[in-house]
C-alpha positions in Angstrom: 13.1 -9.0 -46.5 12.0 -10.7 -49.7 13.3 -7.9 -51.9 16.7 -7.5 -50.2 19.6 -9.1 -51.9 21.6 -10.2 -48.8 22.3 -13.7 -47.4 20.8 -14.2 -44.0 22.6 -16.7 -41.7 20.5 -19.9 -41.5 20.5 -19.9 -37.7 18.9 -16.5 -37.6 15.8 -18.0 -39.3 12.8 -19.3 -37.4 12.0 -23.0 -38.4 8.2 -22.1 -38.3 7.9 -18.7 -39.9 11.1 -18.9 -42.0 11.7 -15.2 -41.1 14.5 -13.6 -39.1 13.8 -14.2 -35.4 12.9 -11.0 -33.5 12.7 -12.6 -30.1 14.4 -16.0 -30.2 13.5 -18.5 -27.5 14.9 -22.0 -27.0 12.6 -25.0 -26.2 13.5 -27.8 -23.9 14.3 -29.8 -27.0 17.2 -27.5 -27.8 15.6 -25.9 -30.9 15.3 -22.1 -31.1 12.2 -20.4 -32.5 10.9 -16.9 -32.7 8.7 -16.4 -29.6 5.6 -15.4 -31.4 5.7 -18.3 -33.8 6.3 -21.1 -31.3 3.7 -19.6 -28.8 1.1 -19.5 -31.6 2.0 -23.1 -32.5 1.4 -24.2 -29.0 -1.5 -22.0 -28.0 -3.5 -22.5 -31.2 -3.5 -26.2 -30.6 -1.7 -27.1 -33.8 0.4 -29.5 -31.8 2.1 -29.8 -28.4 5.2 -31.3 -30.0 8.4 -29.5 -31.1 7.9 -28.8 -34.8 11.5 -29.9 -35.6 12.1 -32.9 -33.3 8.5 -33.9 -32.7 9.3 -34.3 -29.0 6.6 -33.1 -26.4 6.7 -29.5 -25.3 4.9 -29.1 -22.0 3.9 -25.4 -22.0 4.9 -21.9 -23.2 6.5 -21.3 -19.8 9.3 -23.8 -20.7 10.6 -21.4 -23.4 13.9 -19.8 -22.5 15.0 -16.4 -24.1 18.1 -16.9 -26.2 19.7 -13.5 -25.4 23.0 -14.4 -27.1 21.4 -15.2 -30.4 19.2 -12.1 -30.2 22.2 -9.9 -29.8 23.9 -11.5 -32.7 20.8 -11.0 -34.9 20.5 -7.4 -33.8 24.2 -6.7 -34.5 23.9 -8.3 -38.0 20.8 -6.3 -38.8 22.6 -3.1 -37.7 25.6 -3.9 -39.9 23.4 -4.5 -42.9 21.0 -1.6 -42.3 22.4 0.2 -45.3 21.4 -2.8 -47.5 17.7 -2.4 -46.4 17.7 -4.8 -43.5 15.3 -3.6 -40.7 16.8 -3.1 -37.3 15.3 -5.3 -34.6 14.6 -3.6 -31.2 15.1 -5.4 -27.9 11.8 -7.0 -27.0 10.0 -6.1 -23.8 10.3 -8.6 -21.0 7.6 -11.3 -21.4 4.9 -11.6 -18.8 5.0 -15.0 -17.1 3.2 -17.1 -14.6 5.1 -15.4 -11.7 3.7 -12.0 -12.6 0.2 -13.4 -12.1 1.1 -15.0 -8.8 2.3 -11.5 -7.7 -1.1 -10.0 -8.8 -3.0 -12.7 -6.9 -1.1 -11.7 -3.7 -2.0 -8.1 -4.3 -5.7 -9.0 -4.2 -5.3 -9.6 -0.5 -4.4 -6.0 0.2 -7.1 -3.3 0.2 -4.7 -0.7 -1.2 -3.7 -2.7 -4.2 -6.6 -5.1 -5.0 -8.4 -2.8 -7.5 -5.2 -2.0 -9.4 -4.4 -5.8 -9.5 -8.0 -6.6 -10.7 -7.9 -4.0 -13.5 -4.5 -5.3 -14.7 -5.7 -8.9 -14.7 -8.7 -7.8 -16.8 -6.5 -6.0 -19.3 -4.0 -8.8 -19.5 -6.8 -11.4 -20.0 -8.2 -9.4 -22.9 -4.8 -9.0 -24.5 -3.9 -12.6 -25.7 -4.3 -16.3 -25.2 -0.8 -16.6 -23.8 -1.7 -14.4 -20.9 -4.8 -16.4 -20.3 -2.8 -19.7 -20.3 -0.4 -18.3 -17.7 -3.4 -17.0 -15.6 -4.9 -20.5 -15.4 -1.5 -22.0 -14.5 -1.1 -19.4 -11.7 -4.5 -20.2 -10.2 -6.3 -16.9 -11.2 -9.7 -18.7 -11.8 -9.7 -19.9 -8.2 -8.5 -16.5 -7.0 -11.4 -14.8 -8.8 -14.0 -17.2 -7.4 -12.6 -16.6 -3.9 -12.8 -12.8 -4.5 -16.4 -13.1 -5.5 -17.2 -15.2 -2.4 -15.6 -12.6 -0.2 -17.6 -9.8 -1.9 -20.7 -11.8 -1.1 -19.8 -12.3 2.6 -18.9 -8.6 2.9 -21.9 -7.4 0.8 -19.5 -5.3 -1.3 -19.6 -5.0 -5.1 -16.3 -3.1 -5.5 -14.1 -5.1 -8.0 -16.9 -7.6 -8.8 -17.2 -6.4 -12.4 -13.5 -6.9 -13.1 -13.4 -10.3 -11.3 -16.4 -11.5 -13.3 -14.8 -10.2 -16.6 -11.5 -12.0 -15.9 -13.4 -15.2 -15.0 -15.4 -15.0 -18.2 -12.3 -14.5 -20.4 -10.2 -17.3 -18.9 -13.1 -19.7 -18.2 -13.2 -22.0 -15.2 -11.0 -25.1 -15.6 -12.6 -28.5 -14.9 -10.0 -29.0 -12.2 -11.9 -26.4 -10.1 -14.7 -28.9 -9.7 -12.5 -30.6 -7.1 -13.3 -27.8 -4.7 -14.8 -28.9 -1.4 -18.7 -29.2 -1.5 -18.9 -26.4 1.1 -16.8 -24.1 -1.2 -19.0 -25.0 -4.2 -22.1 -24.1 -2.3 -20.6 -20.7 -1.3 -19.6 -20.1 -4.9 -23.1 -20.8 -6.2 -24.7 -18.7 -3.6 -22.3 -15.9 -4.3 -23.0 -16.0 -8.1 -26.7 -16.0 -7.5 -26.3 -13.0 -5.2 -24.4 -11.2 -8.0 -27.5 -11.4 -10.1 -29.3 -9.1 -7.7 -26.5 -6.5 -7.5 -26.3 -3.2 -9.3 -23.4 -2.4 -11.6 -22.3 0.2 -14.0 -22.1 -2.5 -16.7 -25.3 -4.1 -15.6 -26.0 -6.5 -18.5 -22.4 -7.6 -19.1 -21.5 -8.3 -15.4 -24.7 -10.4 -14.8 -24.1 -12.2 -18.1 -20.6 -13.1 -16.9 -22.1 -14.3 -13.6 -24.6 -16.5 -15.4 -21.8 -18.0 -17.5 -19.7 -18.8 -14.4 -22.7 -20.2 -12.6 -23.6 -22.5 -15.6 -20.0 -23.7 -15.8 -19.8 -24.6 -12.1 -23.1 -26.4 -12.1 -22.2 -28.4 -15.3 -18.9 -29.4 -13.8 -20.6 -30.6 -10.6 -23.0 -32.7 -12.5 -20.3 -34.5 -14.5 
C-alpha cells in the first residue's frame, strides 16, 4: 500500500498497525482494531489496556467482529482495485472458547474422543490465542481427567495427544485447587504413564514428567 497513490479513509486504518484492517473487531472500549494486531497486543503481554483509551481489556474473547466496517473496507478495496489496492477476502470465522467447550464434550463419547483430541492438539500447536481460549474453556482439567480415566481403564489410546495438549497449554495454577484425592489420582496416573509404551515414546514420557513436575510444584506452594 505504501507505493499506491490513493487516500485511504482514516477509519479503515488500525490504530496499532497503521494498515488497512482486514478483520476489524471492536473492543469493549468502543475502539476498532484489526483482529491480528489487537490479539497480538493482548496475548504477547505488551499491555492489557486498550492502546487508544488505556482502559482495561479483559480478554481476547471480548472482541466483537465489526462486520459493517469490514464490508465497507472490502467494497472500497474492490472499487479501487484498478489503482493497485489489494482486495480483502472475508476472514474465516474465528475459533472461540465455545468451540473448545464443544470439543471437551466430545471427549466423553467413544466415537468422537480421538477426533476431538487430535483437533485439540492441532489447535494448541497453531497459536497462543487458541491456547488462551483452551485454558478459559477448562481444557487443562479435561486433559488431566482424561489421563486419570486412561489409568483407571488401563488404556493408552489418546494418551499421547492428551499429554501433548497439556504440555502446550501448561497447567494453570488454579488447578492446584483440586481436591487432595484428585491430586493423588493425577500423580498416580502420570507415574503410570511413565511405564506405558507409545509410538512417540520419548516425547510422551517427557510431557508426562513435565506435567508431574508442575503438579508437584503447585502443591508445594
